[in-house]
C-alpha positions as CSV (number, residue, x, y, z in Angstrom):
1,M,10.9,-20.9,14.8
2,L,11.7,-17.7,13.0
3,A,8.1,-16.4,13.5
4,A,8.4,-17.0,17.3
5,A,11.8,-15.1,17.3
6,L,10.2,-12.2,15.4
7,V,7.3,-12.1,17.9
8,A,9.7,-12.2,20.9
9,A,11.7,-9.4,19.3
10,G,8.5,-7.3,18.9
11,I,8.8,-7.0,15.1
12,A,5.8,-5.2,13.7
13,G,3.5,-7.6,11.8
14,A,5.1,-10.7,13.2
15,T,2.7,-13.3,14.5
16,S,3.1,-16.6,16.2
17,E,2.9,-19.8,14.1
18,R,-0.6,-20.4,15.5
19,S,-2.2,-17.1,15.0
20,S,-5.8,-16.3,15.2
21,Y,-8.0,-14.6,12.6
22,A,-7.8,-11.5,14.8
23,D,-4.0,-11.6,15.0
24,D,-3.7,-12.1,11.2
25,R,-6.3,-9.4,10.4
26,A,-4.5,-6.9,12.8
27,A,-1.1,-7.7,11.1
28,I,-2.7,-7.2,7.6
29,E,-4.2,-3.9,8.6
30,D,-0.8,-2.8,10.0
31,L,0.8,-3.8,6.7
32,Q,-1.8,-1.7,4.9
33,A,-1.0,1.3,7.1
34,R,2.7,1.0,6.7
35,Y,2.3,0.8,3.0
36,M,0.3,4.0,3.0
37,F,2.8,5.9,5.1
38,A,5.6,4.7,2.9
39,L,3.7,5.8,-0.2
40,D,3.0,9.3,1.2
41,W,6.7,9.8,2.2
42,Q,7.9,8.1,-1.0
43,D,10.0,5.8,1.2
44,A,11.1,3.3,-1.4
45,E,12.7,0.8,1.0
46,T,9.7,0.6,3.4
47,Y,7.2,0.5,0.5
48,S,9.0,-2.3,-1.4
49,A,9.4,-4.2,1.9
50,T,5.6,-4.5,2.2
51,F,5.7,-6.9,-0.8
52,T,7.0,-10.5,-1.2
53,D,10.3,-10.8,-3.0
54,D,8.3,-11.8,-6.1
55,G,5.5,-9.4,-5.4
56,I,3.5,-7.6,-8.2
57,L,2.3,-4.0,-8.1
58,D,-0.3,-3.3,-10.7
59,W,-1.0,0.4,-10.8
60,A,-1.5,3.4,-13.1
61,G,2.2,3.5,-14.0
62,G,2.2,-0.2,-15.1
63,I,2.9,-3.6,-13.7
64,S,6.1,-4.0,-11.6
65,H,7.4,-7.5,-10.8
66,G,9.5,-8.0,-7.7
67,R,10.8,-5.8,-4.9
68,D,13.6,-4.2,-7.0
69,A,11.2,-3.0,-9.7
70,I,8.7,-1.8,-7.1
71,R,11.5,0.1,-5.2
72,A,12.5,1.7,-8.5
73,E,8.9,2.9,-9.1
74,V,8.8,4.7,-5.7
75,R,12.2,6.3,-6.4
76,G,10.7,7.6,-9.6
77,M,7.7,9.0,-7.7
78,R,10.1,10.7,-5.3
79,E,12.0,12.3,-8.2
80,H,8.7,13.5,-9.7
81,F,7.5,15.1,-6.5
82,A,10.9,16.7,-5.9
83,K,10.6,18.5,-9.2
84,H,7.1,19.8,-8.2
85,E,8.5,21.0,-4.8
86,A,11.3,22.9,-6.5
87,A,8.8,24.6,-8.9
88,D,6.6,25.6,-5.9
89,A,9.4,27.2,-3.9
90,P,9.2,29.3,-1.7
91,I,5.7,28.0,-0.8
92,R,5.8,25.0,1.5
93,P,5.7,21.8,-0.5
94,A,2.4,20.3,-1.4
95,R,1.6,16.9,0.2
96,L,-0.5,13.9,-0.6
97,R,-2.0,11.8,2.1
98,H,-3.7,8.5,1.3
99,V,-6.4,6.9,3.5
100,I,-7.7,3.4,3.4
101,S,-11.2,2.3,4.6
102,N,-13.9,-0.4,4.3
103,V,-11.3,-3.2,4.6
104,V,-12.5,-6.7,3.8
105,I,-10.1,-9.5,4.4
106,R,-10.4,-13.3,3.8
107,I,-7.7,-15.5,5.4
108,D,-7.0,-19.1,4.4
109,G,-3.9,-20.3,6.3
110,D,-0.8,-18.5,5.1
111,R,-2.7,-16.8,2.2
112,A,-5.3,-14.0,2.2
113,T,-7.2,-11.7,-0.1
114,G,-8.2,-8.2,0.7
115,R,-10.3,-5.5,-0.7
116,A,-10.5,-1.9,0.5
117,Y,-11.3,1.6,-0.6
118,W,-8.6,4.3,-0.8
119,F,-8.8,8.0,-1.3
120,E,-6.1,10.6,-1.7
121,L,-6.1,14.0,0.0
122,N,-4.1,16.6,-1.9
123,D,-3.1,20.2,-1.1
124,D,-1.3,21.3,-4.2
125,G,-3.2,24.6,-4.7
126,R,-1.5,27.8,-4.0
127,D,-3.3,28.2,-0.7
128,R,-2.6,24.6,0.3
129,R,-6.3,23.9,1.0
130,P,-6.9,20.1,1.0
131,Y,-9.3,18.4,-1.4
132,V,-10.0,14.8,-2.4
133,G,-7.8,14.3,-5.4
134,A,-8.5,10.7,-6.4
135,Y,-10.2,7.6,-5.1
136,G,-10.6,3.9,-5.9
137,H,-10.1,0.5,-4.4
138,Y,-7.4,-2.1,-3.8
139,E,-7.6,-5.8,-4.7
140,D,-4.9,-7.6,-2.8
141,E,-3.4,-11.1,-2.6
142,L,-1.3,-11.6,0.5
143,R,1.1,-14.3,1.8
144,K,2.5,-14.9,5.2
145,V,6.3,-15.2,4.9
146,H,8.3,-16.2,8.0
147,G,5.4,-15.1,10.1
148,Q,4.9,-11.7,8.4
149,W,2.0,-10.8,6.1
150,L,3.1,-9.2,2.8
151,F,1.5,-8.3,-0.5
152,S,2.1,-10.9,-3.1
153,Q,0.0,-8.8,-5.5
154,R,-1.7,-5.4,-5.2
155,K,-4.0,-4.1,-8.0
156,I,-4.9,-0.5,-7.7
157,Y,-8.1,0.8,-9.3
158,N,-8.4,4.6,-9.8
159,E,-11.8,6.0,-10.6
160,Q,-10.3,9.1,-12.3
161,M,-8.9,7.0,-15.1
162,D,-11.0,5.1,-17.6
163,S,-8.3,2.4,-17.9
164,R,-8.2,1.8,-14.1
165,A,-11.9,2.2,-13.2
166,A,-13.7,-0.6,-11.4
167,S,-16.2,-2.8,-13.2
168,A,-19.9,-2.9,-12.2
169,A,-19.3,-6.1,-10.2
170,N,-18.9,-5.7,-6.4
171,P,-15.2,-6.4,-5.7
172,A,-15.8,-7.5,-2.1
173,W,-17.2,-10.9,-3.1
């Protein structure tokens, strides 16, 4: 019932109770995009809302359990970037933009797994010329909660860090 109400209200990512693979995949890809925008704007509320209440974020900064802890991580990122912006003044603030590609998704009812590449564009040089600053891949577990797909666990691999580099095995099954 709630899922149908969300669909009727036009809530992003909401699907009917009898969704197709295409509907679910589109909703998951929308979730991934909303996550990326929230990351780049350090929007702690939107970022944490892409996870289940008990979601797990496993990233270079550690492992965060639950939305409150994930929200706190993004608030910390925002504080970190604000310090860099202040130090760069009067030059326009540097920006990061993350891009996701090569998305592989397996859906099994109200659960799914995902794999995707990510890369980060950065423009923190004095001339603000962009460059690829980092890259890696995501390994995701997802759950559909009240008709909306959310990350239940997101592990982020980063090829610039020995401790976060991928193994030799193909992660896309």
